C-alpha positions in Angstrom: 49.1 52.1 -34.8 49.2 50.1 -38.0 52.3 51.3 -39.9 50.6 50.8 -43.3 48.1 53.6 -42.4 50.7 56.0 -43.8 50.0 54.8 -47.3 46.4 56.3 -47.2 47.5 60.0 -47.3 50.2 59.0 -49.8 47.5 57.4 -52.1 45.2 60.3 -51.7 48.1 62.7 -52.8 48.9 60.4 -55.7 45.2 60.3 -56.7 45.0 64.1 -56.6 48.1 64.4 -58.8 46.5 62.0 -61.2 43.2 63.9 -61.3 45.0 67.1 -61.9 47.0 65.6 -64.7 43.9 64.3 -66.5 42.2 67.7 -65.9 45.2 69.5 -67.5 45.1 67.2 -70.5 41.3 67.7 -70.9 41.8 71.5 -70.6 44.5 71.7 -73.2 42.8 69.4 -75.7 39.5 71.3 -75.1 41.1 74.6 -75.8 42.6 73.3 -79.1 39.4 71.6 -80.2 37.3 74.7 -79.4 39.7 76.8 -81.3 40.5 79.1 -78.4 44.2 78.5 -79.1 46.1 77.0 -82.0 49.1 74.7 -82.0 51.1 77.6 -83.5 50.2 79.8 -80.6 51.4 77.2 -78.2 54.6 76.7 -80.2 55.3 80.4 -80.2 54.1 81.6 -76.8 53.4 78.5 -74.8 50.2 77.9 -72.9 48.6 81.1 -71.6 46.1 82.1 -68.9 44.4 79.6 -66.7 45.8 76.7 -68.8 49.3 77.9 -67.9 48.2 78.0 -64.3 46.9 74.5 -64.5 50.3 73.3 -66.0 52.2 75.2 -63.4 50.1 73.6 -60.7 50.6 70.1 -62.1 54.4 70.8 -62.1 54.1 71.9 -58.5 52.7 68.5 -57.6 56.1 67.0 -58.4 58.1 69.3 -56.2 57.6 69.1 -52.4 55.1 66.2 -52.6 58.0 64.0 -53.8 59.8 64.7 -50.5 56.5 63.8 -48.7 56.4 60.4 -50.4 60.0 59.7 -49.4 59.5 60.8 -45.8 56.3 58.7 -45.4 58.0 55.6 -46.9 61.0 56.2 -44.6 58.7 56.5 -41.5 57.0 53.3 -42.6 60.3 51.4 -43.0 61.5 52.6 -39.5 58.2 51.6 -37.9 57.8 55.3 -36.8 54.2 56.0 -37.9 52.4 57.5 -35.0 49.1 59.3 -34.7 51.0 62.6 -34.8 52.8 61.6 -38.0 49.4 60.6 -39.5 47.9 64.0 -38.6 50.8 65.8 -40.2 50.6 63.6 -43.3 46.8 64.3 -43.7 47.3 68.0 -43.1 50.0 68.1 -45.7 47.8 66.5 -48.3 45.0 68.9 -47.3 47.4 71.8 -47.8 48.3 70.6 -51.3 44.6 70.2 -52.2 43.9 73.8 -50.9 47.0 75.1 -52.7 45.7 73.5 -56.0 42.2 74.9 -55.4 43.6 78.4 -54.9 46.0 78.1 -57.9 43.3 76.9 -60.2 40.6 79.3 -59.2 41.2 82.8 -57.7 45.1 82.4 -57.8 45.7 85.1 -55.2 49.4 84.8 -54.7 49.3 85.9 -51.0 46.9 83.1 -50.1 48.6 80.5 -52.3 52.0 81.3 -50.6 50.5 81.1 -47.1 49.1 77.6 -47.9 52.4 76.6 -49.5 54.2 77.7 -46.4 51.9 75.8 -44.2 52.5 72.7 -46.2 56.2 73.3 -46.1 56.1 73.6 -42.3 54.1 70.3 -42.1 56.7 68.6 -44.3 59.5 70.0 -42.1 57.7 68.5 -39.1 57.5 65.1 -40.8 61.2 65.4 -41.5 61.9 66.0 -37.9 60.0 62.9 -36.9 61.9 60.9 -39.5 65.2 62.2 -38.3 64.3 61.4 -34.7 63.4 57.9 -35.7 66.6 57.4 -37.7 69.0 58.8 -35.1 
């Protein structure tokens, strides 16, 4: 397996984070321009409703995905990228996309938590592969 293949799910995750960031900016500016919220409202109470969810989701993208990037890069450096590692990496990215979709649409906590937990298990499996390669 070509070790550089691990960069593909990393780049897709980074692209998703970028799209979510632009979407958040668009949503916030749109709410201000349409007069649905004022700057004073934001100063006093912060963002509310679905725009708050969008901001929370964007912040979530800089939590466990950061560990994903570190693990993928470590696996690359150790020449430990296997088909199993690739499957885990793609499934992790898929779990983050599904988590974002749930968070930004129906936002049912039970489903969002289950998808988060799945992603966390996938990340743990990547960690195990990295530890086995290192030691």
